[in-house]
N, C-alpha and C positions, 0 to 999 in steps of 0.2 A: 343414893341421894336423890331427894325429890327435885324435879325440874322437867324441862322439855328436852327430849332426845330425838335424834333421827335414827330410826331402826331400819336396817336393810339386810339383804342377803347377797352373797357374792359367788360368782363363778370362782372356783379355787385357783384359776389362772392357767396359763399355757403350760407351765413346767417344762415339758420336753416336746410340745406339739408345734408343728409349723402352721397351724391354723387355730384361730380362737374358737371358743364354743359357739356353735351355730344357734344357740339360745341366748337371748338378751336378758341380763339381770333386771329384775323389776325396780321401779323407782322406790327409794326409801320413803318411809312413812314417819310422821311425827307422833311421838308418844309423850303425852303430858302426864307425869306422875305426881304433880303437885297435890292432886286430890286422892291419891292412892294408886294401887296396882293397876296396870293396863293389860288387858288380855284381848284375844280375838283378832289380832293382826293377821292378815292373810297375804301371802306373796305367791306369785306365779311367774315362771320364766316364759318369755314370749319368743316365738320363732323369729329369726332374722329375715328381713325382706331384701337385704342387699349385701354385697360382698366387695371389699376393696382388695384387689389383687395387685401386689406391689413387688418391688425389687430394690435391694440395696446394692450399691456399687462402691468400690473404693476410689478415692480421688487419685488423680495423676495417672489413671489407667492401670493401677496396680491390681493384683489379684489377691484372693484370700489364701494363696499358697504360702505367702510370707506373713509373719505376724499372727495376730489372733484370727481364728477361723470364724465362720458364720455362727457357730454354735454358742458363742459367748454374747451375741447380740440379742437384744430384746426389742421388738417393735410393738408399739401400742398406739391406738387411736382413742381420742377422748374429746368430749365436749367440755371445755374448761368453764363450766358454770354449775350452779347448784343443781343436783340431781341429773347431771349430764350422763349420757351413755358412754361406755368405753369397752374396748376389746384389746387383746394382746396375743402375740404369737412369737415364735422363734423362726428365723429364716432357715430354709433348707440349705443344702450344700452349694446350691447355685445362687443363694441370696434371695429366693422368692418366698413370699408369705401371703397368707389370706387372713383378712380380718372381717368377721361377720358383724354387721351393724344394722341400724334402723329396725326397730321392732314392728312386727305385724300386730298392731293394736288399734282398736276403735278410738278415733279421736287423734291419733298420731298424724302430724302433717305430712309425713312421708319424705321430708327433706331435712337433713341435718348436716351441720358443718362440723368437721372434726379436725383436730390437730393430730397428724401422724408423725410420730417421733421414733428415732432409733437411738439406743444407748446400750450400755453394758458395763460390767465390772472392769475397772482398769482402763476404760476408754475415756479420755478427757474431752473429746470433741463429738458431741451429739449432732444430729441433723433433724430438721423438722419441716413439714409443709402443711399448709391448710388445704383441705379438700371438701367440696360440697357434694354430698351423696344424695341422689334422688332415686326413689323407688321406681320412677318412670323411665330412668335413663338405662338403656340396655347395656351400657358399659359396666354397670354395677350389678347386673343380673347374677344370680347365685352360680350359674354355670358358665359365665363368660370368662374367657381366659386372657382378655386384653389387659395389658399392664396399665393400671390406672395411675400409679404414682411411682417415681423413682427417687430414692434418697441416696445422695452422694455423700459418703462419710470420709472424714480425714482421720483414719485410724493409724496411728504410728506403729512402726514395726520394731522399734527399739524399746528397751525396757530396763527397769531395775527390779530386783527381786530380793527376798530375804524372809526372815522369820521374826516374830515377836514372842519373847519369852518372859516369864516371871523371874524373880530373883533366884529361884531354884533351877532355872533352865527349862521349865515346862512351857510348851507352846500355849499361847493365849488365842482362843477363838474369838472372832467377831471384832477384832481391833481394827480401827480405821487408820489408814496410812494416806497421807497427802503430801504431794510434792509441788513446789512452785519455782518458777524460773528466777534466778538471781540477776538476770540481765534484761528482762522484759516480760511481756505477757506470756502465759502458758503454764501448764501444769495439769494435775489430775489427782484422782484418788482411787484407792483400792481397799480391799478388806481381807483379813486373814481367814483361812479356812479352819477346819477342826484341829489341824496340827500346828496352827500359828503361821503358816506359810502364806505369802502374798506375791503377786506379780503385777507390776504397774507399768503400762505402756506409755512412753513419752517420746516426743520428738527429740532429736539431738540438742543438747544444751547443758548448762550448768544449773543444778537444782539444790534447794534446801528441802529436807525431808523431816517430817514430824508425824506424830501419831497420837491416838487416844485409845487406851485399853479399858474395857469395862471393869469396874470395881477398883481400878488402880489410878485412872485419870490420865493426865497428859504425859506423853513420852518425850524424852529429851530430843532436841532438834539436832540434826546433822547437816552440815553445810558443805559446799564445794563438791557436790556429787556430779561427776561428768558422765554424760550419756552420749554415745555416738554409735555409728554402724559397727564399730569394732569394740566398743566398751559397753558392756551390760553389767554394771557393778552389783555386787551383793551388799545390801544395806540392812543389817540386822539391828533391831531395836529391842531393848529390854527394860523391864521395870527396875528402877533404881532401888538399891538396898537402903538408901538413905531416905526412908519414908516415915512419916509420923501419922498418928491416928487422932482424929478429932471425933468425939462422941458425946452423947448426952441425951436429954429428953426435951421435948417441946410441949408446953401446955398452953392452952388458951382458955381464959376464964377459970383456971384451976383444974381443967380436965385435959387429958391427953389429946394432942392434936394429931390425928391419924392421917396417913397418906399425904402428908405435907411434903412439898419439894424442899430439899436442903441442898444448897450448892455453895462452893467456895470459889472465889475469883481472885485474880491478881489485880489488886486495886479495886476501887468501888465499882467501876464500870468496865473493867478489863475482861479479858477472856476467862472462861471457866476453867478450873483446875480439876475438879471432880464434883460429883453430885450423887444424891441418893434420896430415898424417901423414908419418912418415919413409919414405924410398924404400928400394930394395934395398941401398943402401950405408949406411943409417942416417942419411942427411942430411935436413935439413928447412930450410924458410925460410918466414917469414910477416911480414906488414906490420901495424904498430900505429901509432896516432896518437902524436905527441910526448907525452912525460910526464916528470915529474921522478923522480929516484931514489926507489925504494921504492914507487912507485905500482903497478907490475905484479908479478905472480907467474907463474912458468912451471911447467907441470905435464907429467908424462909418465906415460902409462898404457897397459896392454895390456888390452883388453876380456876379460872372464872371468878376469883375473888381478888387476887392481886398479891403484891409483896407486902407481907405483914411485919417483916423484921429485916433489918440490915445493920450490921455492926462490924467494926474493924477488929481484927484479932491482934491484940497487943501483947503477944507472947512469942518468945523465940521457940522455934521447933528445930531441934537438933539431936545429936547422939545422946546428949544429957537430958533431953526432954522429948521423948518419942511419943508421948500421949498428952492430950489436952481434953479435959472434961468441960463441956460448954452446955450448961442447961439454960434453956430459953423459956421465959415466961412472957406471954402475950395477953394483954387485955384490950378489948376493942369497944369502940362506940359505933352505933348503927346510924348511918346517915341516909335518909330517904330523899331522893331528888325527884320532883314532879315537873314534867314539861307539858305545857298545853299550847294550843289545842290539840287533842289527840287526832283529830281528823286531818291535821295538816301534814303529818309525816308518818312513816312506818318504821324507821330505824334510827337509833341514836346510840352513841357511845359516851359514857360519862365517867370521868376519872377524878379522884381526889388525891392530890400529891403533896407530900411534905415539902416545906420551903425552909431555906436556911439550914439549921442543924437538925430539923425534923426529918427522919428517914421513913421510908415506906409509904403506904397509902393503899388505895383500893380502887376498883373499877367495876363497871357492869354494862352489859349490852342487852340485858334481859328485862323485858317489860313485865312487871308483876301487877299491873293494874287490873281492875275488874272490868268486865264488858260494859258496865254502866258508867264507869268513870269518864270524865271529860279530859283527862290527862293521861300521859304514860308515866309509869313509875319505875324508878331504878333504885335498888337497895344496895348500899355499899358499906362494908366494914372497914374501919381505919383504926390503927393502934392508938391507944390513949396513954398518957404518962402516969407514972406513979406519984410524981411530984411536978409542980410547975405546969406549964402549958405547952401544947403542940399547936403549931400554925400550919394550916393546910390551904391549898388553893384548889378551887373547884373549876374544872374545865371540861369541855366536851364538844362533840360535833353531832349535827343532825343531818341526816341524808337529804340532799338537795337544798339545804338551808345554809350549812356552814357552822362556824363556831357558835356556842351558846350566846345569847344576848348579854350585854354588859350588866344590866340591872337584874337583881334577884332578891327574893325575900328569904330571910332566915328566921324560922319560927315566927313568921308574920311581920318581921321588921325589914323594911326596904334597905338594901345595900347597893352601892354603885361600884363595888369591887367584888372580887370572887374569893376573898380570904375569909376563912373561918377559924375559930379557936376552939380547941378541944381540951378540956380540963380533966383531972382525975375523976370528977363526979359526973362527967357527961356520959349519958347512956344512949340518948337518941337526939336526933336533930332533923328538922324537915326544911328542905330548900325548894323553892319554887321558881320556875322560869316561864315567861310568856313569850312565845315566838311572834305574836301579833298575827297579821294577815299574810297568808301565802296564797299565791295565785296559780291557777291551773293552766298549764300549757298543753294543748291537745290538738289533734288533727288526724288526717288520713293520708297515708303515703300511697300514691298511685303504683300499681304493679309495673315494675320496670321490664318485665318479660311476660307478655300475655300468652306466649306460646306454650307455657307450662301450666299445670294445674296449681291452684293456690296463688297467693300473692308473694312474689319473690322478695318483697321488702321485709318479710317476716324475719325477725332476728336482728335487723339493723338497729343502730343505736342513735337516737335523736338527743341532741344535747344543746344546752344554752349556757354560754360562758360570758363572764364579764371580768373586770380586773379585781373584783371583790367576791365573786361567788360563782357557783357552778351547779347545774342540775341536769338530769337526763333520765331517759327511760327507754326500754326496748320496745320495738314495734311488734305487735302481736300478729297472729297468723292471718287476721283479716285486714292488716295494714294500718290499724289504728294505734295511737300512742297517747299517753297522758302522764304528766308529772307536775309537781308543784315547786315553785321557787318564790323567794321574796321579791319585792318591787325592785326595779333597777333597769339598767340599759344592757341588753344582751345581744350577742350574736347567736343565732339559732342555726344549727347545721345537722347533717346526718352522715353517718359512716356505715359502710359494710364492705368487707373484703370482696374483691371482684367487681365492685361497683364504684362509680364516682358520684359523690354527693354534691349538693348545692348548698348555698348559705343565704340566710336572710339577715343582713347586718343591721345593727343599731336599733333593735326593737325595744321600745319603751314599755315596760311592764308595770302598769298601775291597776290592772284589773285582769280577770281571766282572759286568756288570749287563745283564739283558735286559728291555727295556721290555714290560710286559704288553700284550697285544693290546687295543686300544681305549683305552689310557691316553693315547696321543699320536695325535691325529687332525687331519685337514684337513676343513674345511667349505666348500663352494662359496659364494663371495660372491654373494648373491642380491639385493642391493640396493645403493644408492649414496648418497654424500653429495657434493653438487656446489656450486660457487660460484665466486667470483672473488677474486683477491688484488690489492690496490691499495696505493699509497703514501698518505700522509696527505692528499695533494692530490686523491686519487681516480683517479690515473692507473694503468691496469692494468700489472701487472708480469709479464713473460714469464719463463719458466724459473725461477720461484720453486718451492721445494720445499714440498709440503704432505703431512702425514702424520697418521694417526689411530691411537689405541690404545684398547682396550676394558678394560684392567686385568686381563684373564684370559688373556693370551698372544697376543691378536689384534693385528695390525699391518697397516696399508695405507698406501701412499705413492705419490705421483706428482708430476710437474712441470707447471706451468701452460703453456698454449699461448700463441700470439702475442697473444691477446686477454686474457691473464691468467686464463683459465678453467681449472678443474680438475674432475675426477670421480674420486672414491675408490670403489673396489669394496669393500664391507664386508658383514658379516653383520648380523643383527638386534641390537637393543639400543642402548644409549647408547655414544657414542664421544667421546673427547677429541681435538680437532683443533688442530694447530699449523702454522705456516708460517714460512719464512725465505727471504730473497732476497739476492743479492749487494749488499752495502752497506747492508743493513737488518738490524735486530735481530730475533731470534726473537719471534714474536707471543705475546701472552698466549693461554692456551688457551681453547677454546670447547667446551662440552659440548653435543652435539646428538644427536638420535635418527637411527638409520638411516632413509634415505629423505628426509632434509632436502635441499632445493635452495635456491639463491639465497643461500647463506651468503657474506657479504662479510668478508674478513679484511684489516684495515688494518695495514700495517707502518710502523714509525718508522725513519728513517734513523739509521745509526750516527754518533754525534757524532765529528767530526774524521776521518771516513773519507776515505781517499785511495787511489786506484788505483795499484798498482805496475805499472810497464811490463812487459808480457809478454815472455818470451824466445822469439823466433822465429828459428830458424836452419836453413839448408839442410842436408839430409843425404841421401846416396844410400843407399837401402836395402841394396843389394848390398855396399857398403863399410862401412856403419855409422859410428859416431863417438861422441864425447863432447860433450855440450852442458851448460854450466854457467850457472845463473842465480844470483841472490842466495839463498844458503842452500839451494840445490838443485842436484843434478847427476844426469844421466841418461847411462848408458853402454850403447850399443847395439852388440853385436858385429856383425861382418860377416855379412850375411844374416839377422839376427834379424828385421828389418822387411820382409823379402822379397828377391826377386832382381832387382828393377827397377834398371836402370843409369841411369835418368834421375833428376834431382834432385828429392827430396821435401822435406818440412819437418818439424821437430820443434818443438812449441809447448808452452811451460810457462807457466801462469798461476796467480796466487794466487786462492783462492776462499774465501768464507765462506758460500756457499750449500750446506750439507751437512746431510742429515737425521740424526736420532737414531733408532735402532731399539731393539728390545727387548734386543738383545745388546750393541751398542756405541754409543758416542757419540764423535765426533772430538775430539781434544785441543784445547781452546780454541776449538772450532767453526771451525777454519781448516785449510786444506790446500792441495794443489797439484793443479791440473787438467793432466794430461799427455796430449798427443795427437800422433800421427804422421799425416802426410798423404803420399800418393804424388804423382807428377808431375801428376796430373789434379785435384789439390786434394781428393781423396776420402780419408776417414779410413781408415787401415790398421787393420783390426779383427782380423786373424789374424796372430799372431807365430810365426815358425818356431823361435825359441829364446828363452830368457829375456833380459831386459834388467835392468840394475841401477839402482835408484832410491836416491838418498841425499838426505835432508832433515834440516836442522838447525833445532831450536827453541832460541832464545836464552833467557837467563835471564828477560828481559822477557816472552817468550811463555809460559814456564812460570808466572811470577807471575800473568799475566793469567788463566791457566787454573786457578789455585789449587792447583798441584801443586809439590812440592819436586823437586829433581833426583833424589833417591833413588827417589821414587815414579815419576818419568817414565822412569827407566832400566829399570823392569819392564814397560814397554809394548811392544807390537809395532806395526810399520807395517802398514797394511792398505789395501785398495782397495775401491771401490764396485762391486759386481757388479750391473749393470742387469738381468740376466736373472733372478736370484733375488731382487733387491731386498734385498740384505743386504750388510753389510760383511764382508770376508774378511780375516782376520788372516794375515800372512805370516811365515815363519821370519825373524827379524830380529836384526841386531846393533845394540845401543844402547850408545853410549859417550859420556863427557863430551866436549863440544866443545872447540875449541882454547883458549877462554877459561876452561874448567874449570867453568863455571857453567850451561851449557845442555846439550843432548843432541843427538847426531847419530845418526839412524836410517838403516840401510842394509838393503836386501833385494833379492832378484831376483824377477821376475814375468813371466808370459806374457800379462799383460793391461795395457793402457794405459787409464787411467780417472782418477777422483779418488782422491788418496792422502792419508792422514793417520795419525798415531799414534792408536791406538784405546784408549779407556778402557772396560773392561767395564762395562756398565750393568746387567746382570741383567734379568730380566723378572718378578721376584717382588715386586710391590708389597704394601703392607699390605692388610688386608681393608677393604672398603667400610665407612665409618662407619655405625653403626646408631643407632636411637633419636632421629633428628633431629626436633626440635620448633621451632616458630616462635611466639613469644609477642609479641603486639602491645601497644604502648603509645602514648603521645601523641607522634606524629612519629618513632617508632622501633620497631624489631623486634629482639627478642633471640632468637638461634639457639643451641640447645644440642644436644649429641650425645654418644654414648658413645665413649670412647677406642678407637682401633684399635691392636692390638699391632704394634710396630715403626714406628709413625708418628712422624715428627719435626715435621711441620707439616701443616696442612690448608688446602685451597683452598676458597673460597666462590664459587659461581657464582650470579649473579642474572639472572633472565630479562629479555631485551630482545627484543621482537617474538616470534619463534618459537624463538629460540636462547638458550642460557645461556652468555654470555661470562664469562671470569674477572672476578671483582669484587674479591676481597681474600684475604688469607691470615693465619693465626694459628697459634701453637704451642699455644694453649689448646684446650679442647673447648667453647668458647662464643664467640659474636661478637655485638657490639651494632652494629646498623646504624642510624645516626641521620640526621636531616635529611630525613626522608621526608614525603610528603604524606598527610595524613589522608584516609581514604575511598578510597584507591587500594590495590588488592591487589597484593602483591609475592610472587614465587615464587623459591625458593632450592634449590640442591643443594650437597652438600659431598663432597669426596674427601680421601683420605689419601695422604701422600707419605713415603717413607723417606729415609734420609740420602743415597742415590744419586740421588734425584729421581724414582724410579719411582713412578708414580701409580696408585692404585686406580681402579676404576670409580666414577663418581659415584653418590651415593645417589638414591633416589627424591625427587621434588620435594615440598616443603611450602610453604604459603602463609600469609600473615597480612595483615590490613588495619588499619593504625594508625587510632586514633580519639582525638579530644580527650577528656581526662579531665574528668568533670563530668556533672551530670544523672543520676547513678546509673549511668553507664556503667562497665564493668569491662574490664580487659584480657582478650583472648581468646587462648588457647593452642591451637595446631593440632598434633596428633601426626602423625608421618610416616605417610601412608597407603600401602596397597599400590599398585603402579604403575597397576593398572586403575581405582583409585579417584580418581586425580589428574585434576582438571578444569583444564586449562591454558588460562586465558583470556588474551588479549592485554592487556598493560599499557597503560592509557590515561593517558599523561603529557602 
C-alpha cells in the first residue's frame, strides 16, 4: 500500500543472554512510497559507547530460591521517544545484567536518558527507574563493574496454574490468561506454552480468572479462586462446545475489501469477543459463544482509515442456529480536509464521526499536501447510505493549537458548526479550516551543569499552559527551543527529570515571544526526600506514584519500588508531597523540607473499588489488528508494532494510579494503561508508525470528575512520557458518545503508555500566605494570616514528628484549633490554593503553647519568624 513508512533493522534480542548486543541498532528511516518503490536504504550497527551494569533484587529481602528464578525476568532500557535507542538482557543467577547503550556516532550528543525496566511472564509487578547515561562518566565505561542501577521487584511466590484446551481436549498455544483480585487492586497475566500450560504468579488473595484464545475468542470466567502460601490451585480453561460461526464477505465499492479488521463485541462499545481479518477475496469467518439476539455487534475497519461499518447482530445464536452468514457491503465518500496556514503547525489529527443513528466514520493524521501548498491536507473516507442521509461531525486537534476552529467552509460555503450531510450521491467533499495567527515561543536555556560537555538542558521540555490551551517543545542539544501557540495568557515552565524547573507566570501572548535569557532555568536536584508508601494496615504499596511541588514551578515524581520505598530528587526548600496507588485515594499532602527521609505516607482504599478485567489479546506485530475493551479501542496498523511474525500481545488495563503535574491532571484521575509485548513477553518500546487510541468517558465519569460535557469536549487525550516525566497532549478528536452525554476521545500516537484526557492544571499558584501568627489560649490556638491574591482556600499543616502533614483547610484567613493539650508546643504552616487546586509553597512555621487561663496567665501570640529563626522541636504527645 502506498504511503509513508518507517523502516528499521533490529537486534534479534537477548533471547538467553545476560547482556545486550554491544552494537546499537541504527535509527529507522522514512520511506515514502506514494510515488513508487523505494530502494537504496542503508543501515549500519554502531558500536556502543557506554554500559549500564545493573542488579535486580526481590522485595522484603527475599531470594530467588523461592518462586520464579532470575531466568524468567527480562530487563530492558529504552528511550520512550520516536527513534529512541533500546537494549535488553536477561539477569544471571545473581540478578546481574549488562545493557550496552549510547552509539559511537558522529553527531550523537553522548548523553541519553533511559527508562530501565524489569518484567517477565506471569509477573504482575514490574519495576522501573530513569537513568541518564553519559559517555564521559567513568561509571558507565564498558569495563566498569560498578552497579549503576538496582531494581527492587515485588515478585510473588504463590501462583495458579493450569491448561487451556479446545473442545477436543487439545492444548491451545498462545492463549492469554489474566487474573484480578475480587477484593481490591492486584492481579496479573500469563500466556500458555506450546502444550497449553500456563503458570501465573500472584500474591495471596481471592481472584477471578479469564482468558482469550486465538481463533476461539474469550474464555469463560472463573471466580472465587483462592491463592495462599498453602493453596496453589489448578485452574483449567477450555473452549466451550457451545460456539457459533459468523462468516461472510466484505466489499467496498463493489470490490473485495482485503485485510480488513473484523471484530465482534458484547454491546456496541463493550469488550471484544473475537476478531479476524478478511482474506484476498474479502471473506472472513470467526467463532463466538452462543448468545441471544442483540447481544453482539460486528465491526469492520481498515487501520489508518477508521471504522467503516458497525451494526448490531439481531439473530439468536444457539444449538439450533450455529452459523450466521453476514455479507457486508460498504460504499464511501471521500472527504478532503484542508487546514491552513501550513507554516503554523506540523501535526494534526482529523476525525469524521457519525452522529445519532449514523455509525462509523473515518480519520487521518497523514498530511497529503504538496510541498507548494499553503495548507496541510487530510483525506478521509466515510460510509455513505444507500438511501436517505448520513449526518457526520468533523472534529480534530492540532499540535500546540488544540481543537479545530469553530468556523469551517464546506465546498466553499461558510458554516459555524461542524456537521456535514452525506447522501447516496455524495462522492467528494472539501472542508477548509483557518487557524489564524499562531505565535512563536522561543529562547535559550542556560546550561545547568557547566562541568560537563554539552548543554545539560538538552532533552528538557518547555511548555506553555492556560485554562484553554497547551503547547510545548523539546530543548535541543544547544539549549534552544521553539514552538507555536495561539494568543492567550499562559504560564511558561520547563521540566526535566533530575532538575528543578522555574516558571514565568501570566505571560500575555499577542505576538512572537522570546524568553529572556535566565528567566527560564533548570537547577540540578542536589538533595532528596525519601520514604515509604503503605496502606492503612501498614502494608507497603509497590508502583504507587509519589510527587512533590515547591509552589514556584518545581516538580519531582517517582514510583515506589517493590518494598514501597521512594526517593524524590529535589532542590532546597520546602516541598509538598502527595501519593496515589491503584485502588487507593490520593493522600493528604505533607509539607516537608528537602533532605527529609523516613517519610511514611498512608493511603486509604477507595470505597467500593472493584478491579475491571484487563483486556489481553494476541496480536502479531507484522500484521497488526484492532483490540477493543470496555470503552476503549486500539487500532494498530500492520507493522506499527514491529516486523515480528510471531504472536505477541496487546494489554489494556484501567488505572487510577496517575500523577498530577504542574501542567496537567488526568480527567477524573483515571485512565488506561496500554502495553504491547512481543513473543518473548518483552515490552515493545519502539513503534514503527502510529497507532490509534480511542477512549470513551461516560456521563457518570464526567460527573465524578466535576466536568460538564461541553467542558470535556475541549480536552485533549494525552500520554505519560516516562522519559521527561510529563503528560504529553496529543492532537485529538473529542465527540459526544453514542448516548449523547459522554465524550469519546481519539488520537494517534507513537508511544504506548498510560493514557487519559488531560485537564490543564497550570503552574501558577497564589503567593505564599504572609503574616502568619499563632495565638495560644486555654486548650486552643488561633491562627491568622494575610489573604493571598487569587486564593480560594488555605491548607493548614500541623507538625507531627519531623514532618508537616495536612491537618485542615478553610476559606477564611484564620483558623481555630481546639482540643489541644496545655503545656505542649504546636507548630503550623499555611499554604494557599487557587480554583484549579494549584498550591503555593507553605509559609514558614509558627508555634504556640496553650496554657490554662488563671493565675494571671495571659494568652501568648507568636509572630511568623524568619526561617532561620524557627526552632522546630518535636511534639511530645
